[in-house]
C-alpha positions as CSV (number, residue, x, y, z in Angstrom):
1,M,-18.1,18.3,3.5
2,S,-20.5,19.3,0.8
3,S,-19.3,22.9,1.0
4,D,-15.7,21.8,0.6
5,I,-16.7,19.6,-2.4
6,E,-18.5,22.6,-3.9
7,S,-15.6,25.0,-3.3
8,F,-13.1,22.4,-4.6
9,A,-15.2,21.7,-7.7
10,A,-15.4,25.4,-8.6
11,H,-11.7,25.8,-8.2
12,L,-11.2,22.6,-10.3
13,Q,-13.4,23.8,-13.2
14,S,-11.2,27.1,-13.5
15,S,-7.8,25.4,-13.0
16,Q,-5.6,25.4,-16.0
17,R,-2.7,23.4,-14.7
18,I,-2.9,20.6,-12.2
19,L,-0.3,18.4,-10.5
20,A,-1.2,15.3,-8.6
21,L,1.1,13.3,-6.1
22,I,0.0,9.8,-5.7
23,G,0.8,7.2,-2.8
24,A,-0.1,3.7,-1.8
25,G,-3.5,5.1,-0.4
26,L,-4.7,5.3,-4.1
27,S,-4.6,1.5,-4.4
28,A,-6.0,0.6,-0.8
29,S,-9.5,-0.3,-2.0
30,S,-7.9,-2.5,-4.7
31,G,-6.9,-4.8,-1.8
32,L,-3.2,-4.6,-2.3
33,P,-0.9,-5.4,0.8
34,T,1.4,-2.5,1.5
35,F,5.1,-2.9,0.8
36,R,5.9,-3.6,4.6
37,G,2.6,-5.4,5.1
38,A,3.1,-8.5,2.7
39,G,1.2,-11.5,3.6
40,G,2.2,-14.7,5.4
41,L,4.7,-15.8,2.8
42,W,6.9,-13.0,4.0
43,R,6.1,-12.5,7.6
44,T,9.5,-13.7,8.6
45,H,11.3,-11.5,6.3
46,D,12.1,-7.7,6.6
47,A,10.8,-6.3,3.2
48,T,13.2,-3.3,3.3
49,S,16.2,-5.6,3.5
50,L,15.2,-7.4,0.2
51,A,14.7,-4.2,-1.8
52,T,18.4,-3.4,-2.3
53,P,21.1,-4.1,-4.9
54,E,23.2,-5.9,-2.1
55,A,20.3,-8.3,-1.4
56,F,20.0,-9.1,-5.1
57,S,23.8,-9.7,-5.4
58,R,23.6,-11.9,-2.3
59,D,20.5,-13.8,-3.1
60,P,18.8,-13.0,-6.3
61,G,16.5,-16.0,-6.0
62,L,15.0,-14.8,-2.7
63,V,14.6,-11.2,-4.0
64,W,12.9,-12.4,-7.2
65,Q,10.6,-14.6,-5.1
66,F,9.4,-11.5,-3.1
67,Y,8.8,-9.5,-6.2
68,S,7.1,-12.5,-7.9
69,Y,4.7,-12.4,-5.1
70,R,4.1,-8.7,-5.3
71,R,3.6,-8.9,-9.1
72,H,1.1,-11.6,-8.7
73,M,-1.0,-9.8,-6.0
74,A,-0.8,-6.7,-8.2
75,L,-2.2,-8.6,-11.1
76,K,-4.9,-10.1,-9.1
77,A,-6.0,-6.7,-8.0
78,Q,-8.1,-4.2,-10.1
79,P,-7.8,-0.7,-10.7
80,N,-10.5,1.0,-8.5
81,R,-12.6,4.2,-9.1
82,A,-9.9,6.4,-7.9
83,H,-7.5,5.1,-10.6
84,L,-10.2,5.4,-13.2
85,A,-11.2,8.9,-12.2
86,L,-7.6,10.3,-12.4
87,A,-7.2,8.5,-15.7
88,E,-10.3,10.3,-17.0
89,L,-9.1,13.6,-15.6
90,A,-5.7,13.1,-17.4
91,R,-7.5,12.4,-20.7
92,K,-9.9,15.4,-20.3
93,H,-7.4,18.0,-18.9
94,P,-4.6,19.2,-21.3
95,A,-2.3,20.5,-18.6
96,F,-2.4,17.7,-15.9
97,L,0.4,15.6,-14.7
98,A,0.5,12.8,-12.0
99,L,3.6,11.7,-10.1
100,S,3.0,8.3,-8.8
101,Q,5.1,6.5,-6.0
102,N,3.2,3.3,-6.7
103,V,4.9,0.4,-8.5
104,D,1.7,-1.7,-8.8
105,G,0.8,-0.8,-12.3
106,L,-2.9,-0.2,-11.6
107,S,-2.9,3.5,-12.9
108,Q,-1.5,2.2,-16.3
109,R,-4.2,-0.6,-16.3
110,A,-6.8,2.2,-15.7
111,K,-5.5,3.6,-18.9
112,H,-3.9,6.7,-17.5
113,P,-2.3,8.4,-20.5
114,A,1.5,7.5,-20.2
115,E,2.5,11.0,-21.1
116,K,0.8,12.3,-18.1
117,L,2.0,9.7,-15.5
118,Q,5.4,9.8,-14.1
119,L,6.6,6.7,-12.1
120,L,8.9,7.8,-9.2
121,H,9.8,4.4,-8.1
122,G,9.5,2.5,-11.4
123,S,7.1,-0.6,-11.9
124,L,6.9,-4.1,-10.9
125,F,6.3,-5.0,-14.5
126,N,9.3,-3.2,-15.9
127,V,12.5,-5.4,-16.1
128,K,16.1,-4.5,-16.9
129,C,19.3,-6.6,-17.5
130,T,21.9,-6.5,-14.7
131,S,24.8,-7.0,-17.0
132,F,27.1,-4.1,-17.2
133,Y,27.5,-4.5,-20.9
134,C,23.7,-4.5,-21.7
135,S,21.2,-1.7,-21.7
136,Y,18.0,-3.8,-22.0
137,H,14.8,-2.4,-20.4
138,G,11.5,-3.9,-21.1
139,Q,8.1,-4.7,-19.7
140,N,6.8,-8.2,-18.7
141,F,3.5,-9.1,-17.3
142,T,3.9,-12.9,-17.3
143,D,2.9,-14.5,-14.1
144,P,5.2,-16.0,-12.9
145,I,8.0,-14.6,-14.9
146,A,9.9,-17.8,-14.6
147,P,8.4,-21.2,-13.7
148,A,10.5,-21.6,-10.6
149,L,8.9,-18.5,-9.2
150,K,5.3,-19.9,-9.2
151,I,3.7,-19.1,-5.9
152,P,2.4,-22.3,-4.3
153,L,-1.3,-21.5,-4.1
154,D,-2.8,-25.0,-5.0
155,E,-2.9,-27.1,-1.9
156,S,-3.7,-30.1,-4.0
157,D,-0.5,-29.8,-6.0
158,P,1.8,-32.5,-4.9
159,T,4.8,-30.2,-5.5
160,T,3.5,-27.7,-2.9
161,K,1.3,-29.7,-0.6
162,D,4.1,-30.1,2.1
163,A,5.2,-26.4,2.0
164,L,1.7,-25.0,2.4
165,H,0.0,-24.6,5.8
166,T,-3.0,-22.3,5.9
167,K,-5.0,-20.9,8.7
168,Q,-8.3,-22.5,10.0
169,D,-10.4,-21.7,7.1
170,R,-8.9,-23.7,4.2
171,K,-11.9,-23.0,1.9
172,E,-10.7,-19.4,1.3
173,L,-7.1,-20.1,0.5
174,D,-5.4,-16.9,-0.1
175,I,-1.7,-16.2,-0.4
176,A,-1.7,-13.2,1.9
177,D,-3.0,-15.7,4.6
178,A,-0.8,-18.5,3.9
179,E,2.4,-19.3,5.8
180,V,4.8,-21.0,3.2
181,R,8.2,-22.4,3.5
182,L,9.9,-21.0,0.5
183,P,11.4,-23.4,-2.0
184,S,15.1,-22.9,-2.9
185,V,15.5,-21.0,-6.3
186,T,18.8,-21.1,-8.0
187,T,20.3,-18.5,-10.3
188,A,19.8,-20.9,-13.3
189,D,15.9,-20.7,-12.4
190,L,15.8,-17.1,-12.8
191,P,14.8,-14.9,-16.0
192,L,17.6,-14.2,-18.2
193,C,17.9,-11.1,-20.4
194,P,16.3,-11.6,-23.9
195,K,18.7,-9.3,-25.6
196,C,22.2,-10.5,-24.4
197,Q,21.0,-14.0,-23.1
198,E,23.6,-13.6,-20.3
199,G,22.7,-11.2,-17.8
200,L,20.1,-11.8,-15.1
201,L,16.9,-9.6,-15.3
202,R,15.8,-7.7,-12.3
203,P,12.7,-5.9,-11.3
204,G,12.7,-2.4,-12.8
205,V,11.9,-0.7,-9.4
206,V,14.0,1.8,-7.5
207,W,15.7,0.0,-4.6
208,F,16.8,1.5,-1.5
209,G,20.2,3.1,-2.0
210,E,19.5,3.8,-5.7
211,S,19.0,7.1,-7.4
212,L,15.5,8.2,-8.3
213,P,15.0,8.3,-12.0
214,S,16.4,11.6,-13.4
215,K,14.0,11.5,-16.4
216,V,11.0,11.5,-14.0
217,L,12.4,14.2,-11.9
218,N,13.2,16.4,-14.8
219,A,9.7,16.0,-16.2
220,V,8.1,17.1,-12.9
221,D,10.5,19.9,-12.3
222,S,9.8,21.1,-16.0
223,F,6.2,21.1,-15.2
224,I,6.5,23.0,-12.0
225,N,9.1,25.5,-13.3
226,D,7.0,26.3,-16.5
227,S,6.5,30.1,-16.8
228,E,2.7,29.6,-16.2
229,K,1.3,29.2,-12.6
230,I,0.0,26.0,-11.1
231,D,-3.7,26.2,-10.1
232,L,-4.0,23.1,-8.0
233,I,-1.9,20.2,-6.6
234,M,-3.7,17.2,-5.3
235,V,-2.0,14.9,-2.7
236,I,-3.6,11.5,-2.9
237,G,-3.0,8.5,-0.6
238,T,0.4,9.8,0.6
239,S,1.6,12.1,3.4
240,A,4.0,13.9,1.1
241,S,6.1,14.5,4.1
242,V,9.5,13.2,2.6
243,Y,11.6,14.3,-0.4
244,P,10.9,15.0,-3.2
245,A,7.2,15.0,-2.7
246,A,7.3,17.4,0.2
247,A,9.3,19.9,-1.9
248,Y,6.8,19.6,-4.7
249,V,3.9,20.7,-2.6
250,D,5.9,23.9,-1.5
251,D,7.1,24.5,-5.0
252,A,3.6,24.3,-6.3
253,R,2.3,26.5,-3.7
254,E,4.9,29.1,-4.7
255,K,3.7,29.0,-8.1
256,G,0.1,29.8,-6.9
257,A,-1.4,26.3,-6.4
258,R,-4.0,25.6,-3.8
259,V,-3.6,22.2,-2.1
260,A,-6.2,19.4,-2.0
261,V,-5.3,16.4,0.2
262,I,-7.3,13.2,0.0
263,N,-6.0,10.7,2.7
264,A,-7.5,8.1,5.0
265,A,-6.2,9.9,8.1
266,R,-6.2,13.5,9.1
267,A,-2.6,13.1,10.4
268,D,-1.4,12.6,6.8
269,E,-1.0,16.2,5.9
270,P,2.0,17.6,3.9
271,A,4.9,18.6,5.8
272,G,4.2,22.2,5.3
273,G,0.8,21.9,6.5
274,L,-2.3,23.3,4.9
275,D,-3.6,26.9,4.5
276,D,-7.1,28.1,5.2
277,N,-8.0,28.0,1.4
278,D,-6.7,24.5,1.1
279,W,-8.9,21.3,1.4
280,F,-8.4,18.0,3.3
281,F,-10.8,15.1,2.3
282,E,-10.6,12.4,4.9
283,G,-11.6,8.9,3.8
284,D,-11.1,6.3,1.0
285,A,-9.7,7.9,-2.2
286,A,-11.9,5.4,-4.2
287,Q,-14.9,7.0,-2.8
288,I,-13.9,10.6,-2.6
289,L,-12.1,11.2,-5.8
290,P,-14.8,10.3,-8.3
291,E,-17.1,12.6,-6.2
292,I,-14.9,15.6,-6.2
293,L,-13.8,15.2,-9.8
294,K,-17.3,14.6,-11.1
295,G,-17.9,18.1,-12.3
296,V,-15.0,17.7,-14.8
297,I,-15.0,14.0,-15.7
298,G,-18.6,12.8,-15.2
299,E,-19.6,9.7,-13.4
300,V,-17.1,7.0,-12.9
301,E,-18.3,3.3,-12.5
302,Q,-16.3,0.4,-11.5
303,P,-16.1,-1.9,-14.6
304,T,-17.5,-5.4,-14.3
305,E,-14.9,-6.9,-16.6
306,K,-11.2,-7.3,-15.5
307,L,-9.0,-4.5,-16.7
């Protein structure tokens, strides 16, 4: 491991252009449940069936309740040392670009420079109007975004007492360990567009069946297809085994890049595998990234205050 860190650090020091592909493993140490692993509130629902335009048309209240839960959990979480390390690398390295598949907003809260962070699946905190005649896009960090979407956390609240049934230890009440009968939410209870005052707002994430954002894809393609070579591509917290991430690894390799994978399981290699001169760092990204990037970014400490 130490020899791998040394050889990686030496290559990092000499690298001019660096690309990073980021997945859910980056946020694992922040305590966020995975998309398909949402807590007790959603154990009876198939998350993938809620993340579609059809589901929103059919029951926007239910879909907004699911995303309100995810927004709440993301805001409770804190960026970990891996988020902070990548943000520092982005600030210190002029030719660095990160493509994130995460929607949790933790990279942004770690102050990752916006121009060096592309969001493949959007963000939980982006919202847009569903009216065909309105082009509103904005950001909203209000929790909950509408009063009717409040997550019933407080067992003493008479409006939620009957709905909430916790596990044995009621002293450590946590929404991820609660089983809640969801209240009915009508369309009138949901957030309206502040611009047109008519269309419903929806989460600004890419749902199943929707196209990935062309602006993001074009930015990454432009970085890869630049006339200069790419020295390094880091694959962090994702297997990079599906399009477009898998293609980016191969494209970067064709431009001369060596590959460094930071993942919790050795099985999570890129689809094209690894060469002898690539690196695989197995374990928690929050522990590994600050260590292997230290030669360029210095020491990274977890802040004591909430970001």
